[in-house]
C-alpha positions in Angstrom: 67.4 -153.7 25.4 67.4 -152.2 28.9 70.0 -150.1 30.6 72.3 -152.5 32.6 75.9 -152.8 33.6 78.3 -152.7 30.7 75.9 -151.0 28.2 76.4 -147.8 26.4 73.5 -145.5 27.2 72.7 -142.4 25.0 70.4 -139.7 26.2 69.3 -136.1 25.8 69.1 -134.0 29.0 68.3 -130.7 30.6 69.9 -129.4 33.7 68.0 -127.0 36.0 68.9 -125.2 39.2 66.7 -125.2 42.4 64.7 -122.2 41.1 63.8 -124.0 37.9 66.2 -122.0 35.7 67.4 -124.0 32.7 71.2 -124.2 33.0 72.0 -126.5 30.2 70.2 -128.4 27.4 72.0 -130.7 25.0 70.9 -130.6 21.4 72.9 -133.7 20.5 72.7 -136.8 22.6 75.5 -137.8 25.0 76.6 -141.3 25.6 78.2 -143.0 28.7 79.3 -146.4 29.8 76.8 -147.6 32.4 77.9 -149.6 35.5 80.1 -147.5 37.8 82.6 -146.1 35.2 82.1 -142.5 36.5 80.7 -141.4 33.2 77.6 -139.7 34.7 76.4 -138.7 38.2 75.9 -141.8 40.3 72.3 -140.9 41.3 71.4 -140.4 37.6 73.0 -143.8 36.7 71.0 -145.4 39.5 67.8 -143.9 38.2 68.5 -145.0 34.6 69.2 -148.6 35.5 66.5 -150.8 34.0 65.2 -148.1 31.7 64.7 -148.6 27.9 64.8 -146.3 24.8 62.1 -143.6 25.2 62.0 -143.8 29.0 62.5 -140.6 30.9 63.8 -139.8 34.4 64.2 -136.8 36.6 66.8 -136.7 39.4 67.3 -133.9 41.9 70.8 -133.8 43.3 72.1 -131.9 46.3 75.5 -130.4 46.0 77.3 -133.5 47.5 75.6 -135.6 44.7 76.7 -133.3 41.9 79.6 -130.8 42.0 80.2 -130.7 45.7 79.8 -127.9 48.3 81.3 -124.5 47.5 84.9 -124.4 49.0 86.0 -120.9 49.8 89.6 -122.2 50.3 89.7 -122.7 46.5 89.6 -118.9 45.9 93.1 -117.5 45.5 94.5 -114.0 44.9 97.6 -114.0 42.7 99.9 -111.2 41.5 98.8 -109.8 38.2 102.4 -110.4 36.9 101.8 -114.2 37.1 99.3 -114.0 34.3 99.4 -113.0 30.6 98.7 -109.3 29.8 95.4 -110.1 28.2 94.0 -111.9 31.3 90.2 -111.3 31.7 87.3 -112.5 33.8 86.1 -115.9 32.6 89.4 -117.1 31.4 90.5 -120.5 32.8 93.9 -121.7 33.9 95.2 -125.1 35.1 97.1 -125.2 38.4 97.5 -126.8 41.8 95.9 -125.2 44.8 98.4 -123.4 47.1 97.4 -125.5 50.1 98.0 -128.7 48.1 101.1 -130.9 48.5 100.2 -133.2 45.7 100.5 -132.6 42.0 96.8 -132.8 41.2 96.0 -130.0 38.9 92.6 -128.4 38.7 90.9 -125.7 36.6 90.7 -122.2 38.0 88.4 -119.5 36.6 89.4 -115.9 36.7 86.7 -114.0 38.7 88.3 -110.6 39.2 91.2 -108.6 37.7 92.7 -105.5 39.1 95.8 -103.5 38.3 97.8 -105.5 40.8 96.0 -108.8 41.4 94.0 -111.6 39.8 91.4 -113.6 41.8 90.8 -117.1 40.6 88.2 -119.7 41.8 88.9 -123.4 41.6 85.3 -124.4 42.3 83.2 -125.8 39.6 80.7 -123.1 38.5 77.8 -125.3 39.8 79.4 -126.1 43.1 77.1 -125.6 46.0 74.0 -125.8 43.9 71.0 -128.2 44.0 70.4 -129.4 40.5 67.7 -131.3 38.7 68.8 -133.6 35.8 65.9 -134.5 33.4 66.7 -136.9 30.6 65.3 -139.2 27.9 67.0 -142.4 26.9 67.7 -142.3 23.2 69.8 -145.5 22.8 71.1 -148.5 24.6 73.6 -151.0 23.2 76.1 -153.5 24.6 79.5 -152.0 25.2 82.4 -153.3 23.1 85.3 -155.2 24.7 87.6 -152.2 24.0 85.1 -149.8 25.6 85.0 -152.0 28.7 88.7 -152.3 28.8 89.2 -148.6 28.6 86.2 -147.7 30.8 84.6 -145.2 28.4 82.6 -145.0 25.2 84.3 -144.8 21.9 83.0 -142.7 19.0 81.8 -144.5 15.9 84.7 -145.3 13.7 87.3 -145.8 16.4 89.0 -144.9 19.6 89.1 -141.1 20.3 90.9 -139.5 23.2 
């Protein structure tokens, strides 16, 4: 079976930065619903279309094709009193950007802690980076009706959210 719209594709992958440094390597395969369901980067999905089990692909993505450009407006400095006592660099908190009028929440990572302030960054850690996604297709199967209805892959044995 070939990768096509409304199939569940399983793959192993490695992610590299523009210098060739390995950023991520999955030990267990991931699966996504193919065909515009936003389960994987669009350029990777395009490259995988028509592939079969055992096929490999390599896709280099500029920031706009991956996690976006780095947005300096997503760095915020907040009073230390707004955070728990044990706040530390690397911790993550959910919140809305100060400049935002909507209720879309995003993940902020603590990047600096002083006695009076905490600096958080709402950018994805890989924002602004050119990335290369190398993968091998390990499985292709038709999606179930429930998966198509929900727009994502279900784990074996049932629906998991």
